[in-house]
N, C-alpha and C positions, 0 to 999 in steps of 0.2 A: 554779591549775594552770599558767597562762602563766608566772608567776614561777618556778615549779618547773622548767619546761622550759628557760627562758632560763638559769636557774642551772645546769642540767645541761649546757647547751652551753658555758657559760663554763668549766666544770670539765673539759671534754673535753681530752684530750691532742692536740697537733698531728697526730699520726698518726691518731688516731680521727676527728678532724675531716676530714682528707683522705679517709678511707675513706667517711665519710658523704656527702661531696660526690660521690665517684665513684658511689656507689650511687644518689644522686639523679639524676645525669646518665644513668646506665644506664636507670633507670625512665622518664625523660622520652623517651629515644630509643626504648625499647620501645613506649611509648604512641604515639609518632608513627609508628613502623613498622607497628603494628597498624592505625592509621587508614588508612595508605597501602595496605596489603594489602586491607583491606575495600573501599576505593574501587576498587582494581584488579579485585577479584572482581565488584563490581557492574558494572564496565565490561564484563566478560566475560559477564554474564548475558544470556539471550535478550532481556530487556526493554531493557537498555542497548544491545545490539547493534542491535535493530530501530529503536530511537529514533534512533540515529545514522545509520541509513540514510535516514531522513527528513531533508529539508533543514530545518535549524533545530532548536531545542530544544522549542518549544511542541508539545504532543501532543494538544491538543483546542481547538476553536474556542469562544470565548466569545460570549455573547449570541445563541446559536442555539437556538430551540425546535424540537427535532428532529421532534416529531410534526407540527408545522405545516409544516415544510419538506418532509418526506416526503409529506404529504397533498396539499399545494397545488402544489409545484414539480416533482414527479416523476410522470410518467404511469404508470398501471397497464399491465402487460404486455398485458392483454386489450384495451386501447383501440387503435383504428386509428391509425397514424402520421399526423402532420400536418406540414406544411411548416415550422412554427415550432418543432418538436421537434428537439433535438440529441442525438446519441449521446454518452453520458458513460461512459467506461471507468474502472471502479474498479481501480486498479493495486495489486494485492496483491503485496507484494515477494516475489521468488523464486518467482513463479508465471507465468513466461513473458511478463511485461509488456513486456520489451524486444523480444521477438520480435513482439508485436502492434504495437508502434510502428513497427518496421522494415517490417512487412508492409503496414500501411495507408499509410505514407509511400511505399513502393514503388508502390502502386496509384495514387498521385497525389492522395490525399485531403489536405485541409488539416488539420493537426493543431494542437492547443493543448496544450502540455506544458511541461517545463522548458527545452526547446531554443529555444522561440520568442522568448525575451527577448534572446538573444545579439546585442549591437550595437544593441538597440532599447530600452534601459532608459529612455530619456528621451522616447520617442514619446508624443504626446498624443492620437493617434487610432489606431483599430484598422486594421490592414492585414495582407495576406498577403504574405509574402516567400519567396524561394527561397534555399536554402543552396547550398553548393558542389556538392552532389549532385543539385540540382534538386528537392529535397524541399520541399513547401509547409508553411509554419508561420505561425500567427497570432502577432503580436508581443506575446504575453503570456506569463506564467509561471504555471502552474496547480498547482504542487506545494508551495507554501508558503502560509501564511495571508495574508501580505502580498500575495503575487502574486495570489491568488484575490480578495482585496478590490479590488485594482486592476482586475482583469479585469471584476469586477462593475460597478465605477464607469464603466468604458469601454463597458459594454453588450455584453459578449461574447455572452451568451445571445440577445439581441435581434438581433444582427448577421447571424446565419446564415453567418458567415465560416468557422467551424470545422466540418468534417465530423465530427470526433471530438475530444472533450476528454478528456485523460488526467489523472487525479489519484489519489493515494493517500489524500487527505484528503476522503473522500466527503461528509460532512455539509456542510463548508464549500463544496465544489463545488456541491452541491445548492442552497445558499443563493444562488447566482448567478442561478438561474432564477426564473420567476414563472408564474402560471397560464396566461398566454398564450404563453409560451415555455418549454416544459417540458424537463426532462432525461429521457433514456431510458437507464437504467443497464444495463450489461452487464459481465461479469467472468469471468475464468478462476480456478478454484479448484484448489488443490493440497493434498494432505494436509499438515497443519501440521507433523507430525514430519519429513516430507521437506523442507519449507521450512526448518525450523530447522537440520537437518543440512547442507543446501545452503549456508545462510548461514555456518555455521561454517567450511566449506572456502573459500567465496568470499572471505571477509575475508582469508584468507592470501595471496591472489594479486591482489587488486583494486587494483593500483597506480594505476589510472585514476580511482578514486573520490576526489572532492574533499571529501566530508563529513568532519567532525571525528571522528577515531577509527574510521572505517570500515575502512580498510586496516590490518590488524594482523598482519604476518608472523610475529610471535612466537607466535601461536596454533599454528603448526606444531609447536612444542615441547611443547604441552599435549595429552596423549591425549584423544580425544573423550569417553571414559568419565569421565575426571576433570573435564573441562570441564562436563558436564551434571550430574554427581553433586553439584557444589557448589551447584546450584540445585534439587535434586530435590524439596525440600519447599516450594518457592515456587510461585506462580501467575503466569502471564504469558499472558493471552489477548488478544494484540495485535489480532487480526482483529476480534473483537467490540468491543473498546474503540474501534477506529478507526471501525467502522460506526456505533456508537451515540454517538460523540463524548464518550466518557467520559474523565475525568481518569484517567491511568494509575495513580495512587495509590489509586484506588477499586477495591474488589474487584468482579469480575463475579459476578452472581447468576443463579439459575434464571429469574427474571423477565426479566433482560437477555437470556438465551438465547432465551426465547420471543418477545420483541420483535424480536430479530435475525432469527429464523426468519420472522416475519410480513413483515418488510421484504423478505427474499429472495423469499418466495412471491409477493408482489404486485408488486414493483417491479424485480426484478433478473433479467435474462436470463442464465441460468447456463451456463457452459462448464466443462469439466474438462481439465486438462493431460494427464490419462491418456487422453483421447479428443479430442486436439487437432484433428484434421482435421474430425471431425463437428461439434465446437464452433464452429469458424470457419465452416463451411458454414452453420450456423444463424445466426450473427451476420450474415453477409453477406446471407443471404436476408431476415432480419428488417428490415434497414436498406436493402435495395435495392441493395447493392453487388455482387451476384452476377453482374451483366452486365458488370462492368469488364473491359476487354480485356486489361489487364495482370495480371489475377488469377492465371491458371495459372502464369505465370513467377514471380510474387511468392510464391505458395504453395510452390513448389519451393525457393525460396531461403530463406524465413524460417519456414515452418511445418513442412516436412519436415526442415529443418536449422535448429534453433533458434539465435537470437542470444543472446550472453552466457551460453552454456552451459559448465559446468565439469564435467570428469570427476573422479569421486571414488568411493571405496568406499561402497556403499549400506549402510544400517543395516537389519538384519532384524527383523521383528516377533518379539517374545519376547526380544530381547537386552536387556542392562542399559540401554543408551542409550534404547531404545524404551520401557522401563519408566519411566525417569526422565522422559522427555518426555511420556508419557501423563498423568502427574500435573501437570507444569508447564503443559501446554496443554489441560487437560481440557475446558474449554468450547469452545475453538476447534475441537477435534476433533468435538465434538457438532454444531457448526454445519456443519462440512465434510461430515459424514455426512448431514446433512439436505440439503445442496446436491447430493449424489449422488442422493438420492431425487428432488429437484426436476428434475434433469437428465432423468430418465426421464419424469416427469410432464409436463414442458414439451414433450417430443417429441410426446406425444399431444394436448396442449391447443393447441399453437401450430403444429406442423409436419406434422400429418397432412393428408391430402386433405380430410377432413371439416371440419377446423378452419380452413383457410386462408380460405375465403370469409367465414365468420362473423367472423373477426378482422381482415378487411381486409388480408390479406397476399398478395393476388393480384398477379401480376407487373405488370399494367397500372397498378394503383394505386401500387405501389412506384416505378415509372418516373415517374409523375406527381409524386410527392413529391420525388424527386431533382431533376427538372427545375425544380420550383417553388423549391427551395432555391438552385439555380444562378441562377435569375432574380433572387431576392432579393439574392444576393451581388453580381451585376453592378450592382445599383442602388446599392450602397455607394460 
């Protein structure tokens, strides 16, 4: 057969040979173009988008046994606060996390987030420093796996230096803690479809974002229906994947959803962006920050008027975009709806007059915890 083909080529006329070469080149260019287009579409997918909003490419923490970390390093919501506990905010992207950072920085609390490392990359000891706006930051970075590993090695959880630790990588952040110095998780939840739509528009204007591929002005030329139609048969449940420390290439299952619900029920103080003021009131009451004298001013500046807010046309329930995203984000939507239920349950269990004494949320105890943390900080 090979001899036959070679013989056939040798017998080709020069014109026929040139035509064959042109066809081969066209086929090669078509294959390359197809690969580039497929890669581009993947970049536009919700999965690719959210992954690039995270600092770095790694999307799950290795060598973490989630069940052990959740059980031993994170306090149950029903347990009284202790001075060694530290508030850990799970930053779910496009769910008012920037507003929460600005709010607590305004109140003078010491934050650990991605801002704390600026100019302090080579520090060998933990410390609190003030930025140009007199905001307090611990000299660590808590939104990458390398940053969280460094914070753990420096003893961030044991130091009591941070009033609030912010991280989108919750399991790795939990891993910083231990049974004597536990994390207290709280978070704001937003409907996943609203988050995905917000992110689509955000990327068109986010010139300030430094992450690879986050700022994509060309998306303004792609209709939102077309954008999400391309991925309508795919699954991207980023919220559950991040909560459970799953490799994003692995599918989310019904069992994963149930495990995620159990973590929320027992370990996470739930807030909703749709009920922002009440959510913040609960957070501040729970952690003893409700007596902060700067609080009314900071609420007006950052809770009533959100930070990093982008105006765009909302997507209505029943629309094509809503239908596409309902399939793409199926499990995340189930978890969000459960969080809405928990928001009501926690009101009765944690913030009613009957529950406050039982759970140790009385004002005098909260003041005692805050004062003890300040004392521990001064000892550093």
